[in-house]
C-alpha positions in Angstrom: 261.8 22.8 -14.6 259.2 24.7 -16.3 256.0 25.4 -14.3 252.7 26.5 -15.7 251.3 29.7 -14.4 248.0 31.4 -14.8 248.0 35.0 -15.4 245.3 37.5 -14.4 244.4 38.1 -18.0 243.6 34.4 -18.5 241.4 34.3 -15.4 239.6 37.4 -16.4 238.7 35.8 -19.8 237.2 32.8 -18.2 233.4 32.4 -18.8 231.3 32.8 -15.8 229.4 29.6 -14.8 226.2 31.4 -13.7 224.1 33.8 -15.9 224.1 37.4 -14.9 220.9 38.4 -13.2 219.1 41.4 -14.6 219.0 44.5 -12.4 216.2 44.5 -9.8 213.5 47.0 -10.5 213.4 49.9 -8.1 210.6 49.9 -5.4 207.6 51.9 -6.5 207.3 55.1 -4.6 204.2 55.3 -2.3 202.6 58.8 -1.7 202.1 59.9 1.9 198.7 58.6 3.0 198.3 56.1 0.2 196.9 52.7 1.2 198.7 49.7 -0.3 196.7 46.5 -0.6 198.4 43.4 0.8 198.1 40.0 -0.8 196.8 37.5 1.7 196.9 33.8 1.2 193.5 32.2 1.8 193.1 30.9 5.2 190.1 28.5 4.7 188.1 27.2 1.9 184.3 27.4 2.1 182.8 24.6 0.1 179.4 24.4 -1.6 178.4 21.8 1.0 179.2 24.1 3.9 177.3 26.9 2.1 174.2 24.7 1.9 174.6 23.8 5.5 174.8 27.3 6.6 171.8 28.3 4.4 169.9 25.4 6.1 170.8 26.7 9.5 169.9 30.3 8.7 166.7 29.7 6.8 165.4 26.8 8.8 164.5 24.8 5.7 165.5 21.2 5.0 168.7 20.5 3.2 166.8 19.0 0.2 164.9 22.2 -0.2 167.8 24.6 0.3 170.4 22.9 -2.0 168.6 23.8 -5.3 168.3 27.4 -4.2 172.0 27.7 -3.2 173.2 26.1 -6.3 170.9 28.4 -8.4 172.3 31.4 -6.6 175.9 30.3 -7.1 175.2 29.7 -10.8 173.8 33.1 -11.2 176.8 34.8 -9.5 179.4 32.8 -11.4 177.7 33.2 -14.7 177.4 36.9 -14.2 181.2 37.1 -13.4 182.0 35.0 -16.5 180.0 37.3 -18.6 181.8 40.3 -17.1 178.9 41.7 -15.2 179.5 43.7 -12.0 177.6 42.3 -9.0 176.1 44.7 -6.5 174.5 43.1 -3.5 173.6 45.7 -0.8 174.3 45.6 2.1 177.1 43.0 1.5 179.1 44.9 -1.2 180.2 44.7 -4.8 182.4 42.5 -7.1 183.9 44.3 -10.2 185.9 42.5 -12.9 189.3 44.1 -13.3 191.1 41.7 -15.8 190.0 38.6 -17.8 192.2 36.1 -19.6 191.2 33.1 -21.6 193.0 30.0 -20.4 192.9 26.3 -21.2 189.5 24.9 -19.9 188.0 28.3 -19.0 188.6 31.8 -18.1 190.8 33.5 -15.4 189.1 36.4 -13.8 190.7 39.0 -11.5 188.1 40.9 -9.5 188.0 43.7 -7.0 185.6 42.8 -4.1 184.4 45.7 -1.9 182.9 44.6 1.4 180.8 47.2 3.1 181.7 47.9 6.7 179.9 45.7 9.2 178.7 43.3 6.4 180.1 40.4 8.4 177.8 41.2 11.2 174.6 41.8 9.3 171.8 40.5 11.4 170.1 37.4 10.1 166.3 37.3 10.2 164.5 34.6 12.0 164.1 31.4 10.0 161.5 31.7 7.2 160.0 28.2 7.8 158.7 26.9 11.1 160.4 23.7 12.4 158.5 20.6 12.3 158.1 18.7 15.6 
């Protein structure tokens, strides 16, 4: 009886089922003392509604009076960023555009944000308006 056998050469000629992966890029060398930024996923989302509520709390104004001012400030900041303008707001920090890319429906902007030390604990002045009784 004749039996069919497979030789090593036939097995070696068989096509691989998966595509070969390209070689991984070597890790970048980091100089001693160099600080590497870590990409952090957003923890929370601060909405415009929450910004208005905080502005009302800080300024002591009514919501109907604070909302137009908050919306105007946000419009100014976002328009400046869209136009490629650096934003400097002492004592809070700076926003600088690093990269821009036109995408469907708008523009993708990558920015560096520098927050000054202690800006999260900047004392808030007393409310500007007196509360009504």
